[in-house]
C-alpha positions in Angstrom: -10.3 -44.4 -4.5 -7.1 -44.2 -6.4 -6.4 -41.7 -9.1 -3.2 -43.4 -9.9 0.3 -42.6 -11.0 -0.9 -41.4 -14.4 -2.8 -38.7 -12.6 0.3 -37.7 -10.7 2.3 -37.6 -14.0 -0.3 -35.5 -15.6 -0.3 -33.2 -12.6 3.4 -32.7 -12.9 3.0 -32.0 -16.6 0.3 -29.4 -16.1 2.4 -27.8 -13.4 5.4 -27.5 -15.8 3.5 -26.4 -18.9 1.0 -24.0 -17.2 3.3 -22.6 -14.5 0.8 -23.5 -11.8 1.6 -25.0 -8.4 0.4 -28.5 -7.7 -1.5 -27.1 -4.7 -3.6 -24.9 -6.9 -4.3 -27.8 -9.3 -5.2 -30.1 -6.5 -7.5 -27.5 -4.9 -9.2 -27.0 -8.3 -9.6 -30.8 -8.7 -11.0 -31.2 -5.2 -13.6 -28.4 -5.8 -14.5 -30.1 -9.1 -15.1 -33.5 -7.5 -17.2 -31.9 -4.8 -19.4 -30.3 -7.5 -19.6 -33.5 -9.5 -20.5 -35.6 -6.5 -23.3 -33.2 -5.5 -24.7 -33.3 -9.1 -24.4 -37.1 -9.2 -26.3 -37.4 -5.9 -28.8 -34.7 -6.7 -28.5 -33.0 -3.4 -26.8 -30.3 -1.4 -24.4 -32.5 0.7 -21.6 -31.0 2.7 -18.7 -32.8 1.0 -14.9 -32.9 1.7 -12.4 -34.3 -0.8 -8.7 -35.0 0.0 -6.2 -36.0 -2.6 -2.8 -37.3 -1.7 -0.3 -35.6 -4.0 2.3 -38.3 -3.7 0.3 -41.3 -5.0 -3.1 -39.9 -6.2 -5.1 -41.5 -3.4 -8.5 -39.8 -3.0 -10.8 -39.9 0.0 -14.3 -38.5 -0.2 -16.4 -37.6 2.9 -20.0 -36.5 3.5 -20.1 -34.2 6.5 -23.3 -34.4 8.6 -24.5 -32.7 11.8 -26.0 -34.6 14.7 -29.5 -33.4 15.3 -32.5 -34.4 17.5 -34.8 -34.2 14.5 -33.6 -34.4 10.9 -35.0 -31.8 8.6 -32.4 -32.2 5.8 -31.1 -35.8 5.3 -28.3 -34.5 3.0 -26.6 -32.6 5.8 -28.1 -34.1 9.1 -28.5 -37.3 11.0 -29.8 -38.4 14.4 -27.7 -39.4 17.3 -28.9 -43.0 16.9 -27.9 -43.1 13.3 -24.5 -41.8 14.1 -23.9 -44.3 16.9 -25.1 -47.1 14.6 -22.4 -46.1 12.1 -19.8 -46.5 14.7 -19.2 -42.9 15.9 -18.8 -43.0 19.7 -19.4 -40.3 22.3 -21.6 -38.1 20.0 -23.6 -35.1 21.1 -26.2 -33.0 19.4 -24.5 -30.4 17.3 -21.4 -32.5 16.5 -20.2 -33.0 13.0 -19.4 -36.5 11.6 -17.3 -37.2 8.5 -18.6 -40.3 6.7 -16.3 -41.8 4.1 -18.1 -42.7 0.9 -17.1 -44.9 -2.0 -19.0 -43.7 -5.1 -18.5 -46.8 -7.3 -21.3 -45.5 -9.6 -19.4 -42.2 -10.0 -20.0 -42.5 -13.7 -19.1 -41.0 -17.0 -21.3 -37.8 -16.7 -19.8 -37.0 -13.3 -16.3 -37.5 -14.6 -17.0 -35.4 -17.6 -18.4 -32.6 -15.4 -15.4 -32.8 -13.2 -13.1 -32.5 -16.2 -14.9 -29.3 -17.4 -14.8 -27.8 -13.9 -11.1 -28.7 -13.6 -10.3 -27.0 -16.9 -12.2 -23.9 -15.8 -10.5 -23.9 -12.4 -7.1 -24.2 -14.1 -7.9 -21.3 -16.4 -9.0 -19.3 -13.4 -5.9 -20.2 -11.5 -3.8 -19.2 -14.5 -5.6 -15.9 -14.6 -5.0 -15.4 -10.9 -1.3 -16.1 -11.3 -1.1 -13.5 -14.1 -3.1 -11.0 -12.0 -0.9 -11.4 -9.0 2.3 -11.3 -11.1 1.4 -8.0 -12.8 -0.7 -6.2 -10.2 2.4 -6.0 -8.1 4.3 -4.3 -11.0 1.9 -1.4 -11.6 4.0 1.7 -12.2 7.0 -0.3 -13.3 8.8 -0.8 -16.6 7.8 -3.9 -18.7 9.2 -5.2 -22.0 6.8 -6.2 -24.7 6.5 -7.2 -28.3 3.8 -5.8 -30.6 1.9 -8.7 -32.0 -1.3 -7.1 -33.3 -1.9 -3.6 -34.6 -5.2 -3.1 -36.3 -7.0 0.3 -36.2 -7.6 1.3 -32.6 -6.4 -2.0 -31.3 -2.7 -2.5 -30.4 -1.9 -5.7 -28.4 1.4 -6.3 -26.7 2.7 -9.7 -25.7 4.5 -9.5 -22.3 5.3 -13.2 -22.1 4.1 -16.5 -23.6 0.8 -16.4 -21.8 0.2 -12.7 -21.1 -1.1 -10.0 -23.4 -1.6 -6.3 -22.7 -3.6 -3.5 -24.3 -2.0 -0.2 -25.5 -5.0 2.2 -25.8 -5.0 5.0 -28.3 -4.6 7.7 -25.6 -1.5 5.9 -24.3 0.3 5.8 -27.7 2.9 8.3 -29.0 1.1 10.1 -31.8 3.8 9.8 -34.4 5.0 6.3 -33.5 4.1 3.3 -35.5 3.5 -0.1 -33.9 4.6 -2.9 -36.2 4.1 -6.6 -35.5 7.2 -8.1 -33.9 8.6 -4.8 -32.7 10.0 -4.8 -29.2 9.4 -1.8 -26.9 9.5 -0.7 -23.3 6.2 0.3 -21.6 4.9 1.5 -18.3 2.5 -0.9 -16.7 -0.4 1.3 -16.1 -3.3 -0.8 -14.8 -4.3 -4.4 -14.1 -8.0 -5.3 -13.5 -10.0 -8.5 -13.1 -12.6 -9.2 -15.8 -14.7 -12.2 -16.7 -12.2 -12.9 -19.6 -9.2 -12.7 -17.3 -6.9 -9.9 -16.2 -7.1 -6.7 -18.4 -3.5 -5.3 -18.5 -3.0 -1.7 -19.8 0.4 -0.3 -20.7 1.5 3.2 -21.7 4.0 4.9 -23.9 3.0 8.4 -23.0 2.9 8.4 -19.2 5.6 10.6 -17.4 6.3 7.5 -15.3 7.8 5.8 -18.3 10.4 8.5 -18.6 11.0 8.3 -14.9 11.7 4.6 -15.0 13.9 4.9 -18.1 16.0 7.6 -16.2 16.2 5.3 -13.2 17.4 2.5 -15.5 20.0 4.6 -17.3 21.3 6.9 -14.5 23.1 5.1 -11.6 23.0 8.3 -9.6 19.2 8.2 -9.6 19.2 4.5 -8.6 21.5 5.3 -5.7 19.5 8.3 -4.6 22.3 10.8 -5.1 20.1 12.5 -7.8 16.4 13.0 -7.2 13.7 13.5 -9.9 11.5 16.3 -8.6 9.1 16.5 -11.5 8.4 15.3 -15.1 6.1 16.7 -17.8 5.8 15.3 -21.3 4.3 16.0 -24.7 5.0 12.4 -25.6 7.2 11.8 -28.6 7.9 15.5 -29.0 9.4 17.1 -25.9 9.7 16.6 -22.1 11.1 18.5 -19.2 12.6 16.8 -16.1 13.5 18.7 -12.9 16.3 17.2 -10.9 18.2 18.0 -7.7 20.9 16.7 -5.4 22.2 17.2 -1.9 25.7 16.3 -2.9 27.7 19.4 -3.8 30.2 17.3 -5.8 27.5 16.0 -8.1 26.1 17.9 -11.1 22.5 16.5 -11.4 22.0 17.7 -14.9 25.3 16.3 -16.1 24.6 13.0 -14.4 21.4 12.6 -16.3 22.7 13.8 -19.6 25.8 11.6 -19.4 29.2 11.8 -21.2 28.6 13.5 -24.6 24.9 13.1 -24.0 25.1 9.3 -24.2 22.5 8.6 -21.4 19.9 11.1 -22.5 20.3 10.1 -26.2 19.6 6.5 -25.3 16.4 7.4 -23.5 15.3 9.8 -26.2 15.8 7.0 -28.8 13.6 4.7 -26.8 10.9 7.4 -26.9 10.7 8.1 -30.6 13.5 10.7 -30.4 11.6 12.8 -27.8 13.6 15.9 -26.9 14.3 15.8 -23.1 15.3 19.0 -21.2 17.0 18.3 -17.9 16.8 21.3 -15.6 17.9 22.0 -12.0 15.0 22.1 -9.5 14.9 25.1 -7.1 12.8 25.7 -4.0 12.8 29.4 -5.1 9.8 29.5 -7.4 11.1 32.4 -9.5 14.5 30.7 -10.0 12.7 27.4 -10.9 10.6 29.3 -13.5 13.8 30.7 -14.9 15.5 27.3 -15.0 12.4 25.6 -16.5 12.5 27.8 -19.7 15.9 26.3 -20.6 17.5 26.5 -23.1 16.3 30.1 -23.4 18.3 32.8 -21.6 16.1 34.8 -19.3 16.8 38.5 -18.4 14.5 38.7 -15.4 11.4 37.1 -13.8 8.9 39.3 -12.0 5.9 38.0 -10.0 2.6 39.4 -11.0 0.3 37.8 -8.4 2.0 35.4 -6.2 -1.4 34.2 -4.8 -2.3 33.2 -8.3 1.2 31.9 -9.1 1.6 34.2 -12.1 4.9 35.7 -13.4 6.2 37.8 -16.2 9.4 36.6 -17.8 11.5 39.0 -19.8 13.8 37.9 -22.6 15.9 39.6 -25.3 14.3 39.5 -28.8 16.7 36.9 -30.0 15.6 34.5 -27.2 11.9 34.9 -27.7 11.3 32.0 -30.0 13.4 29.7 -27.8 11.5 30.8 -24.7 8.1 30.2 -26.3 9.1 27.1 -28.3 7.5 25.6 -31.3 3.7 26.2 -31.1 4.2 27.4 -27.5 5.6 24.0 -26.4 8.5 25.2 -24.3 6.6 27.7 -22.2 3.6 25.3 -21.9 5.8 22.6 -20.5 7.6 25.0 -18.2 4.2 26.2 -16.8 3.1 22.6 -16.2 6.4 21.7 -14.5 6.5 24.7 -12.2 2.8 25.2 -11.6 3.1 28.9 -12.5 1.4 30.9 -15.2 4.1 32.3 -17.4 3.8 35.4 -19.6 6.8 35.9 -21.9 7.7 39.6 -22.6 10.4 41.0 -24.9 12.8 43.4 -23.2 14.2 45.8 -25.8 17.8 46.8 -25.1 18.4 50.4 -24.0 19.7 52.5 -26.9 23.0 54.2 -26.3 23.2 57.9 -27.7 25.6 58.2 -30.7 27.9 61.2 -31.5 25.4 62.3 -34.1 22.7 62.4 -31.4 24.9 64.6 -29.3 25.9 67.0 -32.1 22.3 67.2 -33.3 21.3 68.5 -29.9 24.0 71.1 -29.9 23.3 72.2 -33.4 19.5 72.5 -32.8 20.1 74.4 -29.6 22.8 76.9 -30.9 20.7 79.3 -33.1 18.3 79.8 -30.3 21.1 80.6 -27.8 22.8 83.0 -30.3 19.6 84.8 -31.1 18.7 85.1 -27.5 22.2 86.6 -26.6 22.2 89.1 -29.5 18.8 90.3 -28.7 19.7 91.0 -25.1 22.8 93.0 -26.1 20.8 95.1 -28.7 18.2 95.9 -26.2 20.8 97.1 -23.8 
């Protein structure tokens, strides 16, 4: 049977337009023809179909097993039947492939084949999308908002792929307008009956990590290492960094010249304020660093087993240490893993001259009276 050059031309066109390999399309077509043939014959035959991709030639076989006694004519034949058909040297249990020429392979069968082919192509497209994006989970993706209605925000990742931005993965104060281009973290890819379900995020700490890797060459090269990230997305974040190179300032590398690098990242995240701090393997020093930009007087462990500390600050640093609605200390606690109790340390009051003279004045009458009484008594 010859599918013809028009078929090969259509095959190439589908390959170009759908982005599918010819192997996937031919496999889908072969499966469809097997299904159509079985339906046409009304049995459960073992069928093989082979299509030549160069010229569209198709060969269809029924595969039967040689048996002493036939119980299923669709899949079995006797030794005598096999020899009569020209198969030499047969033995019971052998498989024979019988080429068939279904001239009456009519309109219904062809229509069924077409439907199955379309479904297989759709499945193959879904598989291509799944494989493409499942390998990119945890990475940065670019997308364009194309639908934003109530709880539903859909993002177009490319011409044939859409992703979902769930409510819990959105920056609270951020608006999502149709046509707006953004960067996202690819959070999850799952197979469903309707195709791959791709979920992206704007709030995940991994998004900030990937943006830092993109913007800071020292992180890409491994000179600077990100040790931890916590976010209250769209408002504030803290990033702990370290380096083994004594010639590199890890904070300065992330912030960039005049803050250029961190400003670029902040702008991408709805002007999220990003504190870059130095990581330390000394927990108390790490707690001190994490409360930046507040200046800390001292850090005292309360219960090390419960990872609890008291942090003392001057009165003018209290609001900085706590942050707006407790945001700074809350993020610091999450970053370090320690419970942090902020205390105000009142400065010691130095005695004034007035204080000194008041003591002398208050003490003098008592001393004079005491001396005069002693002399009179004598």
